[in-house]
LUMLUMDREN-2810 file (N, C-alpha, C; in Angstrom, 1 decimal):
<atoms>
<atom><aa>M</aa><ch>A</ch><at>N</at><xx>247.1</xx><yy>97.2</yy><zz>150.2</zz></atom>
<atom><aa>M</aa><ch>A</ch><at>CA</at><xx>247.2</xx><yy>95.8</yy><zz>149.6</zz></atom>
<atom><aa>M</aa><ch>A</ch><at>C</at><xx>247.4</xx><yy>94.8</yy><zz>150.5</zz></atom>
<atom><aa>K</aa><ch>A</ch><at>N</at><xx>246.7</xx><yy>93.6</yy><zz>150.4</zz></atom>
<atom><aa>K</aa><ch>A</ch><at>CA</at><xx>246.6</xx><yy>92.6</yy><zz>150.9</zz></atom>
<atom><aa>K</aa><ch>A</ch><at>C</at><xx>247.9</xx><yy>91.5</yy><zz>150.7</zz></atom>
<atom><aa>E</aa><ch>A</ch><at>N</at><xx>248.8</xx><yy>90.9</yy><zz>151.7</zz></atom>
<atom><aa>E</aa><ch>A</ch><at>CA</at><xx>249.6</xx><yy>90.2</yy><zz>151.3</zz></atom>
<atom><aa>E</aa><ch>A</ch><at>C</at><xx>249.4</xx><yy>88.9</yy><zz>151.4</zz></atom>
<atom><aa>N</aa><ch>A</ch><at>N</at><xx>250.0</xx><yy>88.5</yy><zz>150.3</zz></atom>
<atom><aa>N</aa><ch>A</ch><at>CA</at><xx>249.6</xx><yy>87.0</yy><zz>149.9</zz></atom>
<atom><aa>N</aa><ch>A</ch><at>C</at><xx>250.4</xx><yy>86.2</yy><zz>151.1</zz></atom>
<atom><aa>R</aa><ch>A</ch><at>N</at><xx>249.7</xx><yy>85.4</yy><zz>152.0</zz></atom>
<atom><aa>R</aa><ch>A</ch><at>CA</at><xx>250.2</xx><yy>84.5</yy><zz>153.1</zz></atom>
<atom><aa>R</aa><ch>A</ch><at>C</at><xx>251.0</xx><yy>83.5</yy><zz>152.3</zz></atom>
<atom><aa>N</aa><ch>A</ch><at>N</at><xx>250.8</xx><yy>82.9</yy><zz>151.4</zz></atom>
<atom><aa>N</aa><ch>A</ch><at>CA</at><xx>251.6</xx><yy>82.0</yy><zz>150.7</zz></atom>
<atom><aa>N</aa><ch>A</ch><at>C</at><xx>253.1</xx><yy>82.6</yy><zz>149.9</zz></atom>
<atom><aa>S</aa><ch>A</ch><at>N</at><xx>253.3</xx><yy>83.8</yy><zz>149.8</zz></atom>
<atom><aa>S</aa><ch>A</ch><at>CA</at><xx>254.6</xx><yy>84.2</yy><zz>149.0</zz></atom>
<atom><aa>S</aa><ch>A</ch><at>C</at><xx>255.7</xx><yy>83.8</yy><zz>150.1</zz></atom>
<atom><aa>G</aa><ch>A</ch><at>N</at><xx>256.9</xx><yy>83.1</yy><zz>149.4</zz></atom>
<atom><aa>G</aa><ch>A</ch><at>CA</at><xx>257.8</xx><yy>82.5</yy><zz>150.5</zz></atom>
<atom><aa>G</aa><ch>A</ch><at>C</at><xx>257.6</xx><yy>81.7</yy><zz>151.1</zz></atom>
<atom><aa>A</aa><ch>A</ch><at>N</at><xx>256.5</xx><yy>80.9</yy><zz>151.1</zz></atom>
<atom><aa>A</aa><ch>A</ch><at>CA</at><xx>256.5</xx><yy>79.7</yy><zz>152.0</zz></atom>
<atom><aa>A</aa><ch>A</ch><at>C</at><xx>256.7</xx><yy>78.5</yy><zz>151.2</zz></atom>
<atom><aa>T</aa><ch>A</ch><at>N</at><xx>257.4</xx><yy>77.6</yy><zz>152.0</zz></atom>
<atom><aa>T</aa><ch>A</ch><at>CA</at><xx>257.8</xx><yy>76.2</yy><zz>151.3</zz></atom>
<atom><aa>T</aa><ch>A</ch><at>C</at><xx>256.7</xx><yy>75.6</yy><zz>150.8</zz></atom>
<atom><aa>P</aa><ch>A</ch><at>N</at><xx>257.0</xx><yy>74.7</yy><zz>149.9</zz></atom>
<atom><aa>P</aa><ch>A</ch><at>CA</at><xx>255.8</xx><yy>73.7</yy><zz>149.2</zz></atom>
<atom><aa>P</aa><ch>A</ch><at>C</at><xx>255.0</xx><yy>73.5</yy><zz>150.2</zz></atom>
<atom><aa>A</aa><ch>A</ch><at>N</at><xx>255.4</xx><yy>72.5</yy><zz>151.2</zz></atom>
<atom><aa>A</aa><ch>A</ch><at>CA</at><xx>254.9</xx><yy>72.1</yy><zz>152.0</zz></atom>
<atom><aa>A</aa><ch>A</ch><at>C</at><xx>253.9</xx><yy>72.7</yy><zz>152.9</zz></atom>
<atom><aa>A</aa><ch>A</ch><at>N</at><xx>254.2</xx><yy>74.0</yy><zz>153.4</zz></atom>
<atom><aa>A</aa><ch>A</ch><at>CA</at><xx>253.5</xx><yy>75.2</yy><zz>153.9</zz></atom>
<atom><aa>A</aa><ch>A</ch><at>C</at><xx>252.4</xx><yy>75.6</yy><zz>153.3</zz></atom>
<atom><aa>R</aa><ch>A</ch><at>N</at><xx>252.6</xx><yy>75.7</yy><zz>151.8</zz></atom>
<atom><aa>R</aa><ch>A</ch><at>CA</at><xx>251.6</xx><yy>76.2</yy><zz>150.9</zz></atom>
<atom><aa>R</aa><ch>A</ch><at>C</at><xx>250.6</xx><yy>75.0</yy><zz>150.7</zz></atom>
<atom><aa>I</aa><ch>A</ch><at>N</at><xx>250.7</xx><yy>73.7</yy><zz>150.8</zz></atom>
<atom><aa>I</aa><ch>A</ch><at>CA</at><xx>250.0</xx><yy>72.5</yy><zz>150.6</zz></atom>
<atom><aa>I</aa><ch>A</ch><at>C</at><xx>249.1</xx><yy>72.5</yy><zz>151.9</zz></atom>
<atom><aa>L</aa><ch>A</ch><at>N</at><xx>249.9</xx><yy>72.4</yy><zz>153.2</zz></atom>
<atom><aa>L</aa><ch>A</ch><at>CA</at><xx>249.3</xx><yy>72.2</yy><zz>154.2</zz></atom>
<atom><aa>L</aa><ch>A</ch><at>C</at><xx>248.0</xx><yy>73.6</yy><zz>154.6</zz></atom>
<atom><aa>R</aa><ch>A</ch><at>N</at><xx>248.3</xx><yy>75.0</yy><zz>153.9</zz></atom>
<atom><aa>R</aa><ch>A</ch><at>CA</at><xx>247.4</xx><yy>76.0</yy><zz>154.0</zz></atom>
<atom><aa>R</aa><ch>A</ch><at>C</at><xx>246.3</xx><yy>75.6</yy><zz>152.8</zz></atom>
<atom><aa>S</aa><ch>A</ch><at>N</at><xx>246.4</xx><yy>74.7</yy><zz>152.1</zz></atom>
<atom><aa>S</aa><ch>A</ch><at>CA</at><xx>245.2</xx><yy>74.7</yy><zz>151.3</zz></atom>
<atom><aa>S</aa><ch>A</ch><at>C</at><xx>244.3</xx><yy>73.4</yy><zz>151.6</zz></atom>
<atom><aa>L</aa><ch>A</ch><at>N</at><xx>244.7</xx><yy>73.0</yy><zz>152.8</zz></atom>
<atom><aa>L</aa><ch>A</ch><at>CA</at><xx>243.8</xx><yy>71.9</yy><zz>153.1</zz></atom>
<atom><aa>L</aa><ch>A</ch><at>C</at><xx>242.7</xx><yy>72.4</yy><zz>153.5</zz></atom>
<atom><aa>S</aa><ch>A</ch><at>N</at><xx>241.3</xx><yy>71.8</yy><zz>153.4</zz></atom>
<atom><aa>S</aa><ch>A</ch><at>CA</at><xx>240.5</xx><yy>72.1</yy><zz>154.4</zz></atom>
<atom><aa>S</aa><ch>A</ch><at>C</at><xx>240.2</xx><yy>71.4</yy><zz>155.6</zz></atom>
<atom><aa>A</aa><ch>A</ch><at>N</at><xx>239.4</xx><yy>72.0</yy><zz>156.6</zz></atom>
<atom><aa>A</aa><ch>A</ch><at>CA</at><xx>239.1</xx><yy>71.5</yy><zz>157.9</zz></atom>
<atom><aa>A</aa><ch>A</ch><at>C</at><xx>238.9</xx><yy>70.0</yy><zz>157.9</zz></atom>
<atom><aa>S</aa><ch>A</ch><at>N</at><xx>238.0</xx><yy>69.4</yy><zz>157.1</zz></atom>
<atom><aa>S</aa><ch>A</ch><at>CA</at><xx>237.8</xx><yy>68.2</yy><zz>157.0</zz></atom>
<atom><aa>S</aa><ch>A</ch><at>C</at><xx>239.1</xx><yy>67.5</yy><zz>156.4</zz></atom>
<atom><aa>D</aa><ch>A</ch><at>N</at><xx>239.9</xx><yy>67.8</yy><zz>155.5</zz></atom>
<atom><aa>D</aa><ch>A</ch><at>CA</at><xx>241.3</xx><yy>67.2</yy><zz>155.6</zz></atom>
<atom><aa>D</aa><ch>A</ch><at>C</at><xx>242.2</xx><yy>67.1</yy><zz>156.6</zz></atom>
<atom><aa>L</aa><ch>A</ch><at>N</at><xx>242.3</xx><yy>68.2</yy><zz>157.4</zz></atom>
<atom><aa>L</aa><ch>A</ch><at>CA</at><xx>243.1</xx><yy>68.1</yy><zz>158.4</zz></atom>
<atom><aa>L</aa><ch>A</ch><at>C</at><xx>242.7</xx><yy>67.5</yy><zz>159.7</zz></atom>
<atom><aa>A</aa><ch>A</ch><at>N</at><xx>241.2</xx><yy>67.1</yy><zz>159.6</zz></atom>
<atom><aa>A</aa><ch>A</ch><at>CA</at><xx>240.8</xx><yy>66.5</yy><zz>160.8</zz></atom>
<atom><aa>A</aa><ch>A</ch><at>C</at><xx>241.2</xx><yy>65.0</yy><zz>160.4</zz></atom>
<atom><aa>S</aa><ch>A</ch><at>N</at><xx>241.1</xx><yy>64.9</yy><zz>159.2</zz></atom>
<atom><aa>S</aa><ch>A</ch><at>CA</at><xx>241.5</xx><yy>63.4</yy><zz>158.7</zz></atom>
<atom><aa>S</aa><ch>A</ch><at>C</at><xx>242.9</xx><yy>62.9</yy><zz>158.8</zz></atom>
<atom><aa>L</aa><ch>A</ch><at>N</at><xx>244.1</xx><yy>63.8</yy><zz>158.8</zz></atom>
<atom><aa>L</aa><ch>A</ch><at>CA</at><xx>245.4</xx><yy>63.9</yy><zz>159.0</zz></atom>
<atom><aa>L</aa><ch>A</ch><at>C</at><xx>245.7</xx><yy>62.5</yy><zz>159.9</zz></atom>
<atom><aa>G</aa><ch>A</ch><at>N</at><xx>246.5</xx><yy>61.4</yy><zz>159.9</zz></atom>
<atom><aa>G</aa><ch>A</ch><at>CA</at><xx>246.6</xx><yy>60.4</yy><zz>161.1</zz></atom>
<atom><aa>G</aa><ch>A</ch><at>C</at><xx>245.7</xx><yy>59.7</yy><zz>161.4</zz></atom>
<atom><aa>L</aa><ch>A</ch><at>N</at><xx>244.4</xx><yy>59.6</yy><zz>160.9</zz></atom>
<atom><aa>L</aa><ch>A</ch><at>CA</at><xx>243.3</xx><yy>58.9</yy><zz>161.1</zz></atom>
<atom><aa>L</aa><ch>A</ch><at>C</at><xx>243.9</xx><yy>57.4</yy><zz>161.5</zz></atom>
<atom><aa>E</aa><ch>A</ch><at>N</at><xx>244.4</xx><yy>57.1</yy><zz>160.4</zz></atom>
<atom><aa>E</aa><ch>A</ch><at>CA</at><xx>244.7</xx><yy>55.4</yy><zz>160.4</zz></atom>
<atom><aa>E</aa><ch>A</ch><at>C</at><xx>245.9</xx><yy>55.5</yy><zz>161.3</zz></atom>
<atom><aa>E</aa><ch>A</ch><at>N</at><xx>246.7</xx><yy>56.3</yy><zz>161.6</zz></atom>
<atom><aa>E</aa><ch>A</ch><at>CA</at><xx>248.3</xx><yy>56.3</yy><zz>162.2</zz></atom>
<atom><aa>E</aa><ch>A</ch><at>C</at><xx>248.3</xx><yy>56.4</yy><zz>163.6</zz></atom>
<atom><aa>L</aa><ch>A</ch><at>N</at><xx>247.1</xx><yy>57.4</yy><zz>164.1</zz></atom>
<atom><aa>L</aa><ch>A</ch><at>CA</at><xx>247.6</xx><yy>58.2</yy><zz>165.3</zz></atom>
<atom><aa>L</aa><ch>A</ch><at>C</at><xx>246.3</xx><yy>57.8</yy><zz>166.5</zz></atom>
<atom><aa>A</aa><ch>A</ch><at>N</at><xx>246.7</xx><yy>57.7</yy><zz>167.6</zz></atom>
<atom><aa>A</aa><ch>A</ch><at>CA</at><xx>245.2</xx><yy>58.1</yy><zz>168.6</zz></atom>
<atom><aa>A</aa><ch>A</ch><at>C</at><xx>245.9</xx><yy>59.0</yy><zz>169.8</zz></atom>
<atom><aa>Y</aa><ch>A</ch><at>N</at><xx>245.3</xx><yy>59.7</yy><zz>170.3</zz></atom>
<atom><aa>Y</aa><ch>A</ch><at>CA</at><xx>245.4</xx><yy>60.7</yy><zz>171.4</zz></atom>
<atom><aa>Y</aa><ch>A</ch><at>C</at><xx>245.2</xx><yy>60.2</yy><zz>172.6</zz></atom>
<atom><aa>V</aa><ch>A</ch><at>N</at><xx>246.3</xx><yy>60.2</yy><zz>173.8</zz></atom>
<atom><aa>V</aa><ch>A</ch><at>CA</at><xx>245.9</xx><yy>59.7</yy><zz>175.0</zz></atom>
<atom><aa>V</aa><ch>A</ch><at>C</at><xx>245.8</xx><yy>60.8</yy><zz>175.8</zz></atom>
<atom><aa>K</aa><ch>A</ch><at>N</at><xx>245.1</xx><yy>61.4</yy><zz>176.6</zz></atom>
<atom><aa>K</aa><ch>A</ch><at>CA</at><xx>244.8</xx><yy>62.6</yy><zz>177.5</zz></atom>
<atom><aa>K</aa><ch>A</ch><at>C</at><xx>243.9</xx><yy>62.1</yy><zz>178.8</zz></atom>
<atom><aa>P</aa><ch>A</ch><at>N</at><xx>244.3</xx><yy>62.6</yy><zz>179.8</zz></atom>
<atom><aa>P</aa><ch>A</ch><at>CA</at><xx>243.9</xx><yy>62.5</yy><zz>181.3</zz></atom>
<atom><aa>P</aa><ch>A</ch><at>C</at><xx>242.4</xx><yy>63.0</yy><zz>181.4</zz></atom>
<atom><aa>T</aa><ch>A</ch><at>N</at><xx>241.7</xx><yy>62.4</yy><zz>181.7</zz></atom>
<atom><aa>T</aa><ch>A</ch><at>CA</at><xx>240.3</xx><yy>62.9</yy><zz>182.1</zz></atom>
<atom><aa>T</aa><ch>A</ch><at>C</at><xx>239.6</xx><yy>62.4</yy><zz>183.4</zz></atom>
<atom><aa>V</aa><ch>A</ch><at>N</at><xx>238.4</xx><yy>63.0</yy><zz>183.8</zz></atom>
<atom><aa>V</aa><ch>A</ch><at>CA</at><xx>237.7</xx><yy>62.5</yy><zz>185.1</zz></atom>
<atom><aa>V</aa><ch>A</ch><at>C</at><xx>236.8</xx><yy>61.7</yy><zz>184.5</zz></atom>
<atom><aa>L</aa><ch>A</ch><at>N</at><xx>236.5</xx><yy>60.5</yy><zz>185.4</zz></atom>
<atom><aa>L</aa><ch>A</ch><at>CA</at><xx>235.5</xx><yy>59.8</yy><zz>185.1</zz></atom>
<atom><aa>L</aa><ch>A</ch><at>C</at><xx>234.8</xx><yy>59.2</yy><zz>186.4</zz></atom>
<atom><aa>N</aa><ch>A</ch><at>N</at><xx>233.8</xx><yy>59.6</yy><zz>186.6</zz></atom>
<atom><aa>N</aa><ch>A</ch><at>CA</at><xx>233.0</xx><yy>59.1</yy><zz>188.0</zz></atom>
<atom><aa>N</aa><ch>A</ch><at>C</at><xx>233.8</xx><yy>59.6</yy><zz>189.2</zz></atom>
<atom><aa>G</aa><ch>A</ch><at>N</at><xx>234.7</xx><yy>60.8</yy><zz>189.0</zz></atom>
<atom><aa>G</aa><ch>A</ch><at>CA</at><xx>235.2</xx><yy>61.5</yy><zz>190.1</zz></atom>
<atom><aa>G</aa><ch>A</ch><at>C</at><xx>236.9</xx><yy>60.6</yy><zz>190.3</zz></atom>
<atom><aa>T</aa><ch>A</ch><at>N</at><xx>237.1</xx><yy>59.8</yy><zz>189.4</zz></atom>
<atom><aa>T</aa><ch>A</ch><at>CA</at><xx>238.5</xx><yy>59.2</yy><zz>189.3</zz></atom>
<atom><aa>T</aa><ch>A</ch><at>C</at><xx>239.2</xx><yy>59.5</yy><zz>188.2</zz></atom>
<atom><aa>V</aa><ch>A</ch><at>N</at><xx>240.4</xx><yy>59.7</yy><zz>188.1</zz></atom>
<atom><aa>V</aa><ch>A</ch><at>CA</at><xx>241.0</xx><yy>59.9</yy><zz>186.9</zz></atom>
<atom><aa>V</aa><ch>A</ch><at>C</at><xx>241.4</xx><yy>58.9</yy><zz>185.9</zz></atom>
<atom><aa>A</aa><ch>A</ch><at>N</at><xx>241.2</xx><yy>59.2</yy><zz>184.9</zz></atom>
<atom><aa>A</aa><ch>A</ch><at>CA</at><xx>241.3</xx><yy>57.9</yy><zz>183.6</zz></atom>
<atom><aa>A</aa><ch>A</ch><at>C</at><xx>241.8</xx><yy>58.6</yy><zz>182.7</zz></atom>
<atom><aa>Y</aa><ch>A</ch><at>N</at><xx>242.3</xx><yy>57.7</yy><zz>181.7</zz></atom>
<atom><aa>Y</aa><ch>A</ch><at>CA</at><xx>242.6</xx><yy>58.4</yy><zz>180.6</zz></atom>
<atom><aa>Y</aa><ch>A</ch><at>C</at><xx>241.8</xx><yy>57.9</yy><zz>179.3</zz></atom>
<atom><aa>A</aa><ch>A</ch><at>N</at><xx>241.6</xx><yy>58.9</yy><zz>178.5</zz></atom>
<atom><aa>A</aa><ch>A</ch><at>CA</at><xx>240.7</xx><yy>58.9</yy><zz>177.5</zz></atom>
<atom><aa>A</aa><ch>A</ch><at>C</at><xx>241.6</xx><yy>58.6</yy><zz>176.2</zz></atom>
<atom><aa>I</aa><ch>A</ch><at>N</at><xx>241.0</xx><yy>57.7</yy><zz>175.2</zz></atom>
<atom><aa>I</aa><ch>A</ch><at>CA</at><xx>241.6</xx><yy>57.6</yy><zz>173.8</zz></atom>
<atom><aa>I</aa><ch>A</ch><at>C</at><xx>241.1</xx><yy>58.2</yy><zz>173.0</zz></atom>
<atom><aa>H</aa><ch>A</ch><at>N</at><xx>241.5</xx><yy>58.9</yy><zz>172.1</zz></atom>
<atom><aa>H</aa><ch>A</ch><at>CA</at><xx>240.7</xx><yy>59.5</yy><zz>170.7</zz></atom>
<atom><aa>H</aa><ch>A</ch><at>C</at><xx>241.6</xx><yy>59.4</yy><zz>169.6</zz></atom>
<atom><aa>A</aa><ch>A</ch><at>N</at><xx>240.7</xx><yy>59.2</yy><zz>168.6</zz></atom>
<atom><aa>A</aa><ch>A</ch><at>CA</at><xx>241.2</xx><yy>59.1</yy><zz>167.2</zz></atom>
<atom><aa>A</aa><ch>A</ch><at>C</at><xx>241.8</xx><yy>60.5</yy><zz>166.7</zz></atom>
<atom><aa>A</aa><ch>A</ch><at>N</at><xx>242.5</xx><yy>60.4</yy><zz>165.6</zz></atom>
<atom><aa>A</aa><ch>A</ch><at>CA</at><xx>242.9</xx><yy>61.9</yy><zz>165.1</zz></atom>
<atom><aa>A</aa><ch>A</ch><at>C</at><xx>242.0</xx><yy>62.7</yy><zz>164.8</zz></atom>
<atom><aa>D</aa><ch>A</ch><at>N</at><xx>240.8</xx><yy>62.3</yy><zz>164.7</zz></atom>
<atom><aa>D</aa><ch>A</ch><at>CA</at><xx>239.7</xx><yy>63.3</yy><zz>164.1</zz></atom>
<atom><aa>D</aa><ch>A</ch><at>C</at><xx>239.0</xx><yy>63.8</yy><zz>165.6</zz></atom>
<atom><aa>G</aa><ch>A</ch><at>N</at><xx>239.4</xx><yy>63.4</yy><zz>166.7</zz></atom>
<atom><aa>G</aa><ch>A</ch><at>CA</at><xx>238.4</xx><yy>63.6</yy><zz>167.8</zz></atom>
<atom><aa>G</aa><ch>A</ch><at>C</at><xx>237.5</xx><yy>62.6</yy><zz>168.6</zz></atom>
<atom><aa>E</aa><ch>A</ch><at>N</at><xx>237.2</xx><yy>62.0</yy><zz>167.8</zz></atom>
<atom><aa>E</aa><ch>A</ch><at>CA</at><xx>236.3</xx><yy>61.1</yy><zz>168.2</zz></atom>
<atom><aa>E</aa><ch>A</ch><at>C</at><xx>236.7</xx><yy>59.8</yy><zz>169.3</zz></atom>
<atom><aa>K</aa><ch>A</ch><at>N</at><xx>235.9</xx><yy>59.9</yy><zz>170.5</zz></atom>
<atom><aa>K</aa><ch>A</ch><at>CA</at><xx>236.4</xx><yy>59.2</yy><zz>171.6</zz></atom>
<atom><aa>K</aa><ch>A</ch><at>C</at><xx>236.4</xx><yy>57.4</yy><zz>171.2</zz></atom>
<atom><aa>L</aa><ch>A</ch><at>N</at><xx>237.2</xx><yy>57.0</yy><zz>171.6</zz></atom>
<atom><aa>L</aa><ch>A</ch><at>CA</at><xx>237.6</xx><yy>55.6</yy><zz>171.1</zz></atom>
<atom><aa>L</aa><ch>A</ch><at>C</at><xx>237.3</xx><yy>54.5</yy><zz>172.5</zz></atom>
<atom><aa>A</aa><ch>A</ch><at>N</at><xx>238.0</xx><yy>54.8</yy><zz>173.6</zz></atom>
<atom><aa>A</aa><ch>A</ch><at>CA</at><xx>237.9</xx><yy>54.0</yy><zz>175.1</zz></atom>
<atom><aa>A</aa><ch>A</ch><at>C</at><xx>238.3</xx><yy>55.0</yy><zz>176.0</zz></atom>
<atom><aa>T</aa><ch>A</ch><at>N</at><xx>238.2</xx><yy>54.4</yy><zz>177.1</zz></atom>
<atom><aa>T</aa><ch>A</ch><at>CA</at><xx>238.7</xx><yy>55.1</yy><zz>178.7</zz></atom>
<atom><aa>T</aa><ch>A</ch><at>C</at><xx>239.5</xx><yy>53.9</yy><zz>179.0</zz></atom>
<atom><aa>A</aa><ch>A</ch><at>N</at><xx>240.7</xx><yy>54.0</yy><zz>179.5</zz></atom>
<atom><aa>A</aa><ch>A</ch><at>CA</at><xx>241.6</xx><yy>53.6</yy><zz>180.3</zz></atom>
<atom><aa>A</aa><ch>A</ch><at>C</at><xx>241.9</xx><yy>53.6</yy><zz>181.8</zz></atom>
<atom><aa>P</aa><ch>A</ch><at>N</at><xx>241.9</xx><yy>53.0</yy><zz>182.6</zz></atom>
<atom><aa>P</aa><ch>A</ch><at>CA</at><xx>242.4</xx><yy>53.2</yy><zz>183.8</zz></atom>
<atom><aa>P</aa><ch>A</ch><at>C</at><xx>243.4</xx><yy>54.2</yy><zz>184.3</zz></atom>
<atom><aa>N</aa><ch>A</ch><at>N</at><xx>244.5</xx><yy>53.7</yy><zz>183.6</zz></atom>
<atom><aa>N</aa><ch>A</ch><at>CA</at><xx>245.7</xx><yy>54.4</yy><zz>183.6</zz></atom>
<atom><aa>N</aa><ch>A</ch><at>C</at><xx>246.4</xx><yy>54.9</yy><zz>182.4</zz></atom>
<atom><aa>R</aa><ch>A</ch><at>N</at><xx>247.3</xx><yy>55.5</yy><zz>182.5</zz></atom>
<atom><aa>R</aa><ch>A</ch><at>CA</at><xx>247.9</xx><yy>56.1</yy><zz>181.2</zz></atom>
<atom><aa>R</aa><ch>A</ch><at>C</at><xx>248.9</xx><yy>54.8</yy><zz>180.5</zz></atom>
<atom><aa>D</aa><ch>A</ch><at>N</at><xx>249.5</xx><yy>54.1</yy><zz>181.4</zz></atom>
<atom><aa>D</aa><ch>A</ch><at>CA</at><xx>250.3</xx><yy>52.6</yy><zz>180.7</zz></atom>
<atom><aa>D</aa><ch>A</ch><at>C</at><xx>249.0</xx><yy>51.8</yy><zz>179.9</zz></atom>
<atom><aa>I</aa><ch>A</ch><at>N</at><xx>248.1</xx><yy>51.5</yy><zz>180.5</zz></atom>
<atom><aa>I</aa><ch>A</ch><at>CA</at><xx>247.0</xx><yy>50.5</yy><zz>179.7</zz></atom>
<atom><aa>I</aa><ch>A</ch><at>C</at><xx>246.4</xx><yy>51.5</yy><zz>178.8</zz></atom>
<atom><aa>A</aa><ch>A</ch><at>N</at><xx>246.4</xx><yy>52.6</yy><zz>178.9</zz></atom>
<atom><aa>A</aa><ch>A</ch><at>CA</at><xx>246.1</xx><yy>53.7</yy><zz>177.4</zz></atom>
<atom><aa>A</aa><ch>A</ch><at>C</at><xx>246.7</xx><yy>53.3</yy><zz>176.3</zz></atom>
<atom><aa>M</aa><ch>A</ch><at>N</at><xx>248.3</xx><yy>53.8</yy><zz>176.5</zz></atom>
<atom><aa>M</aa><ch>A</ch><at>CA</at><xx>249.5</xx><yy>53.8</yy><zz>175.8</zz></atom>
<atom><aa>M</aa><ch>A</ch><at>C</at><xx>249.5</xx><yy>52.6</yy><zz>175.2</zz></atom>
<atom><aa>A</aa><ch>A</ch><at>N</at><xx>249.4</xx><yy>51.2</yy><zz>175.9</zz></atom>
<atom><aa>A</aa><ch>A</ch><at>CA</at><xx>249.4</xx><yy>49.8</yy><zz>175.4</zz></atom>
<atom><aa>A</aa><ch>A</ch><at>C</at><xx>248.4</xx><yy>49.5</yy><zz>174.6</zz></atom>
<atom><aa>T</aa><ch>A</ch><at>N</at><xx>247.2</xx><yy>50.0</yy><zz>174.8</zz></atom>
<atom><aa>T</aa><ch>A</ch><at>CA</at><xx>245.9</xx><yy>49.8</yy><zz>174.2</zz></atom>
<atom><aa>T</aa><ch>A</ch><at>C</at><xx>246.2</xx><yy>50.4</yy><zz>172.6</zz></atom>
<atom><aa>V</aa><ch>A</ch><at>N</at><xx>246.7</xx><yy>51.6</yy><zz>172.6</zz></atom>
<atom><aa>V</aa><ch>A</ch><at>CA</at><xx>246.7</xx><yy>52.1</yy><zz>171.3</zz></atom>
<atom><aa>V</aa><ch>A</ch><at>C</at><xx>247.7</xx><yy>51.3</yy><zz>170.5</zz></atom>
<atom><aa>R</aa><ch>A</ch><at>N</at><xx>248.7</xx><yy>51.0</yy><zz>171.2</zz></atom>
<atom><aa>R</aa><ch>A</ch><at>CA</at><xx>249.8</xx><yy>50.1</yy><zz>170.3</zz></atom>
<atom><aa>R</aa><ch>A</ch><at>C</at><xx>248.9</xx><yy>48.9</yy><zz>169.9</zz></atom>
<atom><aa>H</aa><ch>A</ch><at>N</at><xx>248.4</xx><yy>48.3</yy><zz>170.7</zz></atom>
<atom><aa>H</aa><ch>A</ch><at>CA</at><xx>248.1</xx><yy>47.0</yy><zz>170.7</zz></atom>
<atom><aa>H</aa><ch>A</ch><at>C</at><xx>246.8</xx><yy>46.9</yy><zz>169.2</zz></atom>
<atom><aa>N</aa><ch>A</ch><at>N</at><xx>246.5</xx><yy>48.3</yy><zz>169.2</zz></atom>
<atom><aa>N</aa><ch>A</ch><at>CA</at><xx>245.6</xx><yy>48.4</yy><zz>167.9</zz></atom>
<atom><aa>N</aa><ch>A</ch><at>C</at><xx>246.2</xx><yy>49.0</yy><zz>166.7</zz></atom>
<atom><aa>D</aa><ch>A</ch><at>N</at><xx>247.6</xx><yy>49.0</yy><zz>166.7</zz></atom>
<atom><aa>D</aa><ch>A</ch><at>CA</at><xx>248.3</xx><yy>49.4</yy><zz>165.6</zz></atom>
<atom><aa>D</aa><ch>A</ch><at>C</at><xx>248.4</xx><yy>50.8</yy><zz>165.2</zz></atom>
<atom><aa>L</aa><ch>A</ch><at>N</at><xx>248.4</xx><yy>51.4</yy><zz>166.2</zz></atom>
<atom><aa>L</aa><ch>A</ch><at>CA</at><xx>248.4</xx><yy>53.1</yy><zz>166.1</zz></atom>
<atom><aa>L</aa><ch>A</ch><at>C</at><xx>249.5</xx><yy>53.8</yy><zz>167.0</zz></atom>
<atom><aa>D</aa><ch>A</ch><at>N</at><xx>249.9</xx><yy>54.8</yy><zz>166.7</zz></atom>
<atom><aa>D</aa><ch>A</ch><at>CA</at><xx>250.8</xx><yy>55.5</yy><zz>167.5</zz></atom>
<atom><aa>D</aa><ch>A</ch><at>C</at><xx>250.5</xx><yy>56.6</yy><zz>168.4</zz></atom>
<atom><aa>P</aa><ch>A</ch><at>N</at><xx>250.3</xx><yy>56.1</yy><zz>169.7</zz></atom>
<atom><aa>P</aa><ch>A</ch><at>CA</at><xx>250.2</xx><yy>57.2</yy><zz>170.9</zz></atom>
<atom><aa>P</aa><ch>A</ch><at>C</at><xx>250.6</xx><yy>58.5</yy><zz>170.9</zz></atom>
<atom><aa>L</aa><ch>A</ch><at>N</at><xx>249.9</xx><yy>59.6</yy><zz>171.2</zz></atom>
<atom><aa>L</aa><ch>A</ch><at>CA</at><xx>250.6</xx><yy>60.7</yy><zz>171.4</zz></atom>
<atom><aa>L</aa><ch>A</ch><at>C</at><xx>249.6</xx><yy>61.3</yy><zz>172.6</zz></atom>
<atom><aa>S</aa><ch>A</ch><at>N</at><xx>250.4</xx><yy>61.7</yy><zz>173.7</zz></atom>
<atom><aa>S</aa><ch>A</ch><at>CA</at><xx>250.1</xx><yy>62.2</yy><zz>174.7</zz></atom>
<atom><aa>S</aa><ch>A</ch><at>C</at><xx>249.4</xx><yy>63.8</yy><zz>174.6</zz></atom>
<atom><aa>V</aa><ch>A</ch><at>N</at><xx>248.4</xx><yy>64.0</yy><zz>175.1</zz></atom>
<atom><aa>V</aa><ch>A</ch><at>CA</at><xx>247.7</xx><yy>65.5</yy><zz>175.1</zz></atom>
<atom><aa>V</aa><ch>A</ch><at>C</at><xx>247.4</xx><yy>66.1</yy><zz>176.4</zz></atom>
<atom><aa>H</aa><ch>A</ch><at>N</at><xx>248.0</xx><yy>67.0</yy><zz>176.9</zz></atom>
<atom><aa>H</aa><ch>A</ch><at>CA</at><xx>248.0</xx><yy>67.7</yy><zz>178.3</zz></atom>
<atom><aa>H</aa><ch>A</ch><at>C</at><xx>247.2</xx><yy>68.7</yy><zz>178.4</zz></atom>
</atoms>
């Protein structure tokens, strides 16, 4: 017998499980940006990505990347 993975789940968990991949990708799109270290021309830099993964910009250091995100009215999140 197949177990219903929604049985006993909270209402929020049931809603999250019902979202499509596209819905999940757009969560936070207007509020969040991700900052992660990357290598650009052999030098460590910090890439800024939208919540859906689209690359928005690259900054020379983490502080500038975080300030750039905040300047554009988004909340920065670090990705390691």
